C-alpha positions in Angstrom: 68.8 -27.1 11.6 72.4 -27.6 10.4 72.2 -28.1 6.7 75.1 -30.6 6.7 75.5 -33.6 8.8 76.2 -37.2 7.7 73.5 -36.6 5.1 72.8 -33.1 3.9 69.3 -32.2 4.8 67.4 -28.9 4.6 63.7 -28.2 5.2 61.4 -25.2 5.3 57.7 -24.6 4.7 57.6 -26.2 1.2 61.1 -27.4 0.4 63.5 -30.1 1.5 66.8 -31.3 0.1 68.8 -34.5 0.7 72.3 -34.7 -0.7 74.2 -37.7 0.6 77.0 -37.6 -2.0 79.9 -35.0 -1.8 78.4 -33.5 1.4 82.0 -32.5 2.4 82.4 -30.4 -0.7 78.9 -29.0 -0.2 79.8 -28.0 3.4 83.0 -26.4 2.4 81.4 -24.4 -0.3 78.7 -23.1 2.0 81.3 -22.1 4.6 83.4 -20.4 2.0 80.4 -18.3 0.8 79.4 -17.5 4.4 82.9 -16.4 5.2 82.8 -14.0 2.2 79.5 -12.5 3.5 77.9 -13.7 0.3 74.3 -13.0 1.1 74.8 -9.3 1.9 77.0 -8.9 -1.2 74.4 -10.5 -3.5 71.6 -8.3 -2.2 73.7 -5.2 -2.4 74.3 -6.2 -6.1 78.1 -6.5 -5.7 79.0 -8.0 -9.1 82.4 -9.1 -7.8 80.8 -12.3 -6.6 80.1 -13.4 -10.2 83.1 -12.0 -12.1 86.4 -10.2 -11.8 86.4 -8.8 -15.3 85.1 -5.2 -15.1 83.3 -5.4 -18.4 81.5 -8.5 -17.4 80.6 -6.9 -14.0 79.1 -4.0 -15.9 76.9 -6.3 -17.9 75.8 -8.2 -14.8 75.0 -5.0 -13.0 72.5 -4.2 -15.7 70.8 -7.6 -15.3 70.1 -7.7 -11.5 66.7 -6.0 -11.5 65.0 -9.4 -10.8 66.1 -9.0 -7.2 63.8 -6.0 -6.9 61.0 -7.3 -9.2 58.7 -8.7 -6.5 58.7 -5.5 -4.5 58.2 -3.3 -7.7 55.5 -5.7 -8.8 53.5 -4.9 -5.6 53.4 -1.3 -6.7 52.3 -2.2 -10.2 49.3 -4.4 -9.2 46.7 -1.6 -9.1 47.6 -0.4 -12.6 47.5 -3.9 -14.0 44.3 -4.8 -12.3 42.6 -1.7 -13.6 43.6 -2.5 -17.1 42.3 -6.0 -16.7 39.0 -4.6 -15.6 38.8 -2.4 -18.7 39.4 -5.5 -20.9 36.8 -7.4 -18.9 34.2 -4.7 -19.4 34.8 -4.7 -23.2 34.0 -8.5 -23.2 37.0 -9.8 -25.1 36.8 -13.5 -25.3 40.5 -14.2 -26.1 43.9 -12.8 -25.1 46.5 -14.1 -27.5 50.1 -13.6 -26.4 52.6 -13.5 -29.3 56.1 -14.0 -27.8 59.1 -16.2 -27.6 61.3 -17.7 -24.8 61.2 -15.7 -21.6 58.3 -13.6 -22.7 56.0 -16.5 -23.4 56.9 -19.3 -20.9 55.4 -17.7 -17.8 52.1 -16.8 -19.5 52.0 -20.3 -21.0 52.4 -21.7 -17.5 49.6 -19.5 -16.2 47.2 -20.5 -19.0 47.7 -24.2 -18.3 47.9 -24.3 -14.5 45.4 -21.8 -13.3 41.6 -22.0 -13.6 40.0 -19.2 -15.4 37.2 -17.4 -13.6 33.9 -17.2 -15.4 33.7 -14.2 -17.8 37.4 -13.7 -18.2 39.0 -14.2 -21.6 40.9 -17.3 -22.5 44.7 -16.8 -22.6 46.4 -18.4 -25.7 50.1 -18.4 -26.2 51.7 -18.6 -29.7 55.4 -19.3 -29.8 55.8 -21.5 -32.8 56.5 -20.5 -36.3 55.1 -23.7 -37.7 52.3 -22.6 -40.1 50.0 -25.2 -38.7 50.4 -23.8 -35.2 49.7 -20.3 -36.4 46.6 -21.5 -38.2 45.4 -23.4 -35.2 45.4 -20.2 -33.1 43.5 -18.3 -35.9 40.9 -21.1 -36.1 40.5 -21.1 -32.3 39.6 -17.5 -31.9 37.1 -14.8 -33.0 39.3 -11.9 -34.3 36.7 -9.3 -33.3 36.8 -10.6 -29.7 40.5 -11.0 -29.5 43.2 -8.9 -27.8 46.8 -9.5 -28.9 49.8 -9.0 -26.6 53.0 -8.4 -28.5 55.6 -9.4 -25.9 59.3 -8.8 -26.6 62.1 -7.2 -24.6 64.1 -6.2 -27.6 61.1 -5.5 -29.8 62.9 -7.1 -32.8 62.5 -10.8 -32.2 61.9 -12.2 -35.7 59.2 -14.7 -34.5 57.2 -12.1 -32.5 57.5 -9.6 -35.3 56.2 -12.2 -37.8 53.2 -13.1 -35.6 52.4 -9.4 -35.3 52.5 -8.7 -39.0 50.2 -11.7 -39.7 47.5 -10.9 -37.2 47.7 -7.1 -37.6 47.2 -7.5 -41.3 44.1 -9.7 -40.8 42.5 -7.1 -38.5 43.5 -4.1 -40.6 42.0 -5.6 -43.7 38.8 -6.5 -41.9 38.3 -3.5 -39.6 40.7 -0.7 -40.8 43.9 0.5 -39.3 42.5 2.6 -36.5 40.2 -0.2 -35.2 43.0 -2.8 -35.6 45.3 -1.0 -33.2 42.7 -1.2 -30.5 43.2 -5.0 -30.5 46.9 -4.8 -29.6 48.9 -4.3 -26.4 52.7 -4.2 -26.2 55.0 -5.3 -23.4 58.6 -4.3 -24.1 61.7 -2.4 -22.8 61.7 1.4 -22.9 64.4 1.6 -25.5 63.0 -1.0 -27.9 61.5 -0.3 -31.4 58.3 -1.9 -30.4 57.2 1.1 -28.3 57.5 3.3 -31.4 55.6 0.8 -33.5 52.9 0.7 -30.9 52.5 4.5 -31.0 52.4 4.6 -34.8 49.8 1.9 -35.0 47.5 3.1 -32.2 48.0 0.2 -29.8 45.6 0.2 -26.9 48.4 0.2 -24.3 52.2 -0.1 -23.9 53.7 -1.5 -20.8 57.4 -0.6 -20.4 59.2 -3.2 -18.4 62.5 -2.6 -16.5 65.5 -3.0 -18.8 67.7 -4.5 -16.1 65.6 -7.7 -15.9 66.6 -10.5 -18.4 63.8 -12.3 -20.3 64.0 -15.5 -18.4 64.0 -13.7 -15.1 60.9 -11.5 -16.0 58.0 -13.6 -14.8 57.3 -11.2 -11.9 57.3 -8.1 -14.2 54.8 -6.9 -16.7 55.8 -9.8 -19.0 54.2 -12.3 -16.6 51.7 -10.2 -14.6 49.8 -8.5 -17.3 48.7 -11.8 -19.1 48.0 -13.4 -15.7 45.7 -10.6 -14.7 43.9 -10.6 -18.0 42.9 -14.2 -17.6 41.6 -13.6 -14.0 44.5 -14.6 -11.8 44.7 -12.8 -8.5 48.2 -11.2 -9.2 48.2 -9.5 -5.8 48.1 -13.0 -4.2 50.8 -14.2 -6.6 53.1 -11.3 -5.7 52.5 -11.8 -2.0 53.8 -15.4 -2.3 56.8 -14.1 -4.2 57.5 -11.5 -1.5 57.4 -14.4 1.1 60.1 -16.1 -0.9 62.2 -12.9 -0.9 62.0 -12.8 2.9 63.2 -16.4 3.1 66.3 -15.6 0.9 67.1 -12.1 2.4 70.5 -10.9 3.4 69.8 -11.3 7.1 68.8 -15.0 6.7 71.4 -17.5 7.8 72.9 -19.4 4.9 71.9 -22.7 6.5 68.3 -21.6 6.6 68.1 -20.2 3.1 66.5 -22.7 0.8 67.4 -21.1 -2.5 71.1 -20.5 -1.5 71.4 -24.1 -0.4 69.8 -25.5 -3.5 71.9 -23.3 -5.8 75.1 -24.6 -4.2 73.8 -28.2 -4.4 73.0 -27.8 -8.2 76.5 -26.6 -8.8 78.2 -29.2 -6.7 76.2 -31.9 -8.4 77.2 -30.6 -11.8 80.9 -30.7 -10.8 80.7 -34.4 -9.9 78.8 -35.4 -13.1 75.3 -35.3 -11.6 74.2 -32.6 -14.0 71.0 -34.1 -15.2 68.5 -32.1 -13.1 65.5 -34.5 -13.5 62.2 -32.6 -12.8 59.4 -34.9 -11.7 55.9 -33.5 -11.2 52.2 -34.3 -11.8 51.1 -33.6 -15.3 49.4 -30.3 -14.4 52.7 -28.9 -13.2 54.7 -29.8 -16.3 54.4 -26.2 -17.6 56.3 -25.1 -14.5 59.1 -27.5 -15.3 59.2 -26.0 -18.9 59.7 -22.6 -17.3 62.4 -24.0 -15.0 64.1 -25.7 -17.9 64.6 -22.4 -19.8 65.8 -20.6 -16.7 68.4 -23.2 -15.6 69.6 -24.3 -19.1 70.1 -20.9 -20.6 71.6 -19.5 -17.4 74.1 -22.3 -16.7 74.9 -23.7 -20.1 78.1 -21.9 -21.1 81.9 -22.2 -20.9 81.5 -25.9 -21.5 79.6 -26.3 -18.2 75.9 -26.6 -17.5 73.0 -28.1 -15.6 70.8 -30.1 -18.0 67.1 -30.0 -17.0 65.3 -33.2 -17.9 61.5 -32.6 -18.2 58.5 -34.8 -18.8 60.6 -37.9 -19.1 58.9 -41.3 -19.0 59.2 -43.0 -15.6 61.2 -46.2 -15.5 62.6 -48.4 -12.7 65.7 -46.9 -11.0 67.9 -49.6 -12.6 67.5 -47.7 -15.9 68.9 -44.4 -14.6 72.6 -43.6 -14.9 74.6 -42.1 -12.0 74.3 -38.6 -13.6 71.0 -37.7 -12.0 69.8 -35.1 -9.4 66.1 -35.6 -8.9 63.7 -32.7 -8.0 60.2 -33.8 -7.1 57.5 -31.1 -7.2 54.0 -31.9 -6.0 50.9 -29.9 -5.1 48.3 -30.8 -2.5 45.4 -32.5 -4.1 46.9 -32.7 -7.6 46.2 -35.8 -9.6 49.4 -37.8 -10.4 51.6 -36.5 -7.6 54.9 -38.4 -7.3 54.8 -41.4 -5.0 57.7 -40.2 -2.8 57.6 -42.8 -0.2 58.4 -45.6 -2.7 60.8 -43.4 -4.7 62.7 -42.1 -1.6 63.7 -45.6 -0.6 65.0 -46.4 -4.1 66.8 -43.1 -4.4 68.6 -43.5 -1.0 69.7 -47.0 -2.0 71.1 -45.6 -5.3 72.8 -42.6 -3.6 71.0 -40.1 -5.8 70.7 -36.5 -4.4 67.1 -35.4 -4.4 65.0 -32.4 -3.5 61.3 -32.2 -2.6 59.1 -29.1 -3.3 55.5 -29.2 -2.0 53.1 -26.5 -3.1 49.9 -25.7 -1.3 48.1 -24.4 -4.3 48.9 -22.8 -7.7 49.7 -19.4 -6.2 52.9 -20.9 -4.7 54.2 -20.5 -8.2 54.9 -16.9 -7.2 57.3 -18.1 -4.5 58.8 -20.7 -6.8 59.6 -18.1 -9.5 61.9 -16.2 -7.1 63.2 -19.4 -5.5 64.4 -20.8 -8.8 65.8 -17.5 -10.0 67.8 -17.1 -6.8 69.0 -20.7 -6.8 70.1 -20.4 -10.4 72.0 -17.1 -9.8 73.8 -18.8 -6.8 74.6 -21.8 -9.0 76.2 -19.5 -11.5 78.5 -18.1 -8.8 79.6 -21.6 -7.7 80.2 -22.6 -11.4 82.2 -19.4 -12.1 79.9 -18.3 -15.0 77.6 -15.4 -15.7 74.1 -16.7 -15.2 72.5 -13.7 -16.9 74.0 -13.7 -20.4 73.3 -16.0 -23.3 76.4 -15.7 -25.5 75.6 -18.6 -27.9 71.9 -17.8 -28.6 72.8 -15.3 -31.3 74.7 -18.0 -33.3 71.5 -19.6 -34.6 69.9 -16.2 -35.1 72.8 -15.1 -37.3 72.8 -18.4 -39.3 69.0 -18.1 -39.8 69.4 -14.5 -41.0 72.1 -15.6 -43.5 69.8 -18.3 -44.8 66.8 -16.0 -45.1 69.0 -13.3 -46.9 70.0 -16.0 -49.4 66.4 -16.9 -49.9 65.4 -13.3 -50.4 68.1 -12.9 -53.0 67.6 -16.2 -54.9 63.9 -17.0 -54.2 64.7 -20.4 -52.8 66.4 -21.9 -49.8 69.9 -23.2 -50.3 70.2 -26.8 -51.0 69.5 -28.9 -47.9 72.5 -31.2 -48.2 72.3 -32.0 -44.5 69.0 -33.8 -44.3 68.2 -37.5 -44.2 64.8 -38.0 -45.8 62.7 -40.3 -43.6 61.4 -42.0 -46.8 64.9 -43.5 -47.2 64.5 -45.9 -44.2 67.8 -47.7 -44.6 69.8 -44.5 -44.8 68.0 -43.0 -41.7 68.5 -46.2 -39.8 72.2 -46.3 -40.7 72.8 -42.7 -39.8 70.9 -43.0 -36.5 72.8 -46.1 -35.7 76.2 -44.3 -36.2 75.0 -41.4 -34.0 73.7 -43.6 -31.2 77.0 -45.6 -31.2 78.7 -42.4 -30.0 76.4 -42.1 -26.9 78.4 -42.7 -23.7 77.6 -42.6 -20.0 76.9 -39.0 -18.9 75.7 -37.9 -22.3 72.1 -36.7 -23.0 70.1 -36.9 -26.2 68.0 -33.9 -27.4 65.1 -34.3 -29.7 64.8 -30.9 -31.4 61.4 -30.6 -33.1 60.5 -28.1 -35.8 57.0 -29.3 -36.0 53.5 -28.2 -34.8 53.7 -28.5 -31.0 51.3 -30.9 -29.3 51.0 -33.5 -26.5 50.5 -36.2 -29.2 54.0 -35.4 -30.5 55.4 -35.7 -27.0 53.6 -38.9 -26.4 54.9 -40.5 -29.5 58.5 -39.5 -28.9 58.3 -40.7 -25.3 58.3 -44.2 -26.8 61.8 -43.4 -28.2 62.9 -41.8 -24.9 61.7 -44.9 -23.0 63.7 -47.2 -25.3 66.8 -45.0 -24.9 66.6 -45.3 -21.1 66.2 -49.0 -21.1 68.9 -49.5 -23.7 71.6 -47.0 -22.7 70.4 -45.4 -19.5 70.6 -42.0 -21.3 68.6 -39.0 -20.3 66.8 -37.1 -23.1 65.0 -33.9 -23.7 62.3 -32.7 -26.1 62.3 -29.1 -27.4 59.9 -27.5 -29.9 61.6 -25.1 -32.3 62.0 -22.2 -32.4 61.1 -21.9 -28.7 64.0 -24.1 -27.5 66.5 -21.9 -29.4 65.8 -19.2 -26.8 66.3 -21.6 -23.9 68.1 -24.9 -24.1 69.7 -23.8 -27.4 72.2 -21.9 -25.3 73.0 -25.1 -23.3 73.3 -27.1 -26.6 76.1 -24.9 -27.9 77.7 -23.3 -24.9 77.3 -26.2 -22.4 79.3 -29.4 -22.1 79.9 -31.4 -25.2 77.8 -34.3 -23.8 74.8 -33.5 -26.0 73.7 -35.7 -28.9 71.2 -34.0 -31.1 68.4 -35.3 -33.4 66.7 -32.5 -35.4 63.3 -33.4 -36.8 61.9 -30.9 -39.3 58.4 -31.4 -40.6 57.6 -29.9 -44.0 54.2 -28.5 -43.4 51.9 -29.2 -46.4 50.0 -25.9 -45.9 51.9 -22.6 -45.6 51.0 -19.1 -44.5 52.4 -15.8 -45.9 54.0 -13.2 -43.6 52.7 -9.8 -44.8 55.5 -7.5 -45.9 58.2 -10.2 -45.9 59.6 -12.1 -48.8 59.4 -15.4 -46.9 56.5 -17.4 -45.4 56.2 -19.1 -41.9 57.2 -22.4 -43.4 60.4 -20.9 -44.9 61.1 -19.0 -41.7 60.8 -22.2 -39.7 62.9 -24.2 -42.1 65.6 -21.5 -42.1 65.6 -21.6 -38.3 66.0 -25.4 -38.3 68.9 -25.2 -40.9 70.5 -22.3 -39.0 70.5 -24.2 -35.7 71.9 -27.3 -37.4 74.7 -25.3 -38.9 75.5 -23.7 -35.5 75.7 -27.1 -33.8 77.9 -28.5 -36.6 80.2 -25.5 -36.3 80.5 -26.2 -32.6 81.5 -29.8 -33.4 78.4 -31.2 -31.8 77.1 -34.7 -32.7 73.9 -34.0 -34.7 71.7 -35.5 -37.4 68.9 -33.7 -39.3 65.9 -35.7 -40.5 63.1 -34.4 -42.6 59.5 -35.5 -42.1 56.9 -35.1 -44.8 53.2 -35.9 -45.1 51.1 -36.6 -42.1 53.0 -35.6 -39.0 51.8 -38.3 -36.6 52.4 -41.1 -39.2 55.9 -39.8 -39.9 56.7 -39.6 -36.2 55.5 -43.1 -35.6 57.7 -44.3 -38.5 60.7 -42.4 -37.0 60.2 -43.9 -33.5 60.1 -47.4 -35.0 63.4 -46.7 -36.9 65.0 -45.1 -33.8 64.2 -48.2 -31.7 65.6 -50.5 -34.4 68.7 -48.4 -34.6 69.3 -48.8 -30.9 69.9 -52.4 -31.6 
C-alpha cells in the first residue's frame, strides 16, 4: 500500500499510522531517504546518514551494536537459560536488580507485565536512592534467599554503586565475605571497573555485554535478557519476536512497507510542525512499556534545542482540553483490561486533525518486536532531525553538579545552604511562586513534575489531580519523573531539548535515613544532592524551574501541594 495518499496511512501485522497533517512534507522526506538508498546505508552502518563530522561519526559507529543485538541474542539464549536453571535449582526466592536508567527500565517492564511461572523467583527492581525505597526492598525480601544483579554499563554509576555497597555489607556481616559474593551477579561492559570488583568479591557470575550498545538500546542484550530469564520468561520466544521485527525493517524492505522507518519519519515531521508531544495511551498493564519508550525517545531526541516529548500515564480528558501540539500513539493488547476505546477516539482525533498511530499486541511477547521497532524508529527520527540519537551530552551536567555538592558535604559535613527551596509549610510563598511560574506557560509548552520522593502509584495518582487541572485550565501536557531515574532519561530532554519545558521539583525530606557503607554520605544526602544538582543544572540552562521541599508524611504533603497548585492555576 502506498504510505501517502490524501491521508497518510500505513498498516502491517500490528501497526498502523494515520498522518493527515503535513503529508506532503512526509512524502517528500520519504522520497528523499529512498533516493539516498537510506535503508541499505543504515544496515551497513554508514554513519554519514547521521552526521558529517568525522569525530561524531566515530562516536556513532561505536553505538550501532543494537542493530545486531537480536541476532546475537539468539546465540546467547542457551547460556542464559542454563544460568537461570542453576538459580532455579538453588531455590532463590528473589532476584533484586540494582540499576539505573537503561539497565533498569527493561527489567522493570518485565517484572510488571509478564506473569511469573510457579517456582521462579520474584524480580524486584531498585532504581531510587530515596531511603524509604531502599528500605522497602529490604523489608520485602529474605536476604538468604536473594540474588542481586548489579547492572551498569560503566560500572561506576553512583546510584548502582551505593545500592551494591548497602546490600553487600548486609550480606557480608551476616554470612561472611565468601558467602556474600555468591549472592551477586554483574552485568557490565568488558572495560568497566565492575568486572574487576566482581572478581575480587567472588561474584557468582559476570555477564559482559557488547560495548557498542548504548544503555537505552540494551533491552535485547544481557541487560534485559538475564533478568527476564531468571523470572521465568521464555527469552527464546521474546528474541524470536524481535527477529521478526528485524525482518520487517531490513535493508531489502521497501520504505513504504517498513513500519519503523515510516514512524520515525512521522515523529520527526511532527516535531518540526510543533506536534512534539508524543502522547502514549495504553491500558494500565502496559504503562511500564510506555516508561521504557519515554526514556528511549526523550534521551535520544532531546538535544540541540530539539526533541520529541513523550507524555506518559496522563489523565484522559475530552479532546477539547488538548492543545494542537499532540501526536497520539495508542497501544493495546488483545484481552487486556482497559484497552483504549479507539472507535470513539478515532472519530474525535480525525475531527481535530491529530496524527495518530495504533499498535496492537497479540500478547506480552510482542514486546520483543516493539523493542526493536521503537529503537529503529527513534534512530530514523534522529536522522530526520539532524541529531545524534545515540549520545546524551547533557546527562553529565547533573552528575557533575551532584558530585560538587557531595564533595562540599564531605569537606564540611553538611550540605550547602538550600537557598533555592520553597518550604511547603509557607503556603502563601509557595502559592505565589507557583503562580508566577504558571503564568509563563504558553501554548506548546510542557510541565514536568520532577519527584525526589519514594516512587509509588499513590504518588502518581495524587499528582494526576494536578495534571488534570493543568489540562483543563491551560491545555498543557505534563510529565512525571521519579528522581534519580529520570536524570538518566528525560533529564537529557529537559536540558538539551527545546526551551518549552516548565519544571517543578518536589523533594521529600525522608524522616528515616540509611547509611551507605564506606561513604561519608547517606542515601538521603545523596538523593538531596542529586535534586540540588539537577536544579542548578536547569537554572544554568535558563530553564523555568521551582524547587519545593516536602516534609513529614509524604501523601499528606503531596495532597497539600496539589491543592496549592490548583489554586495557583487561578
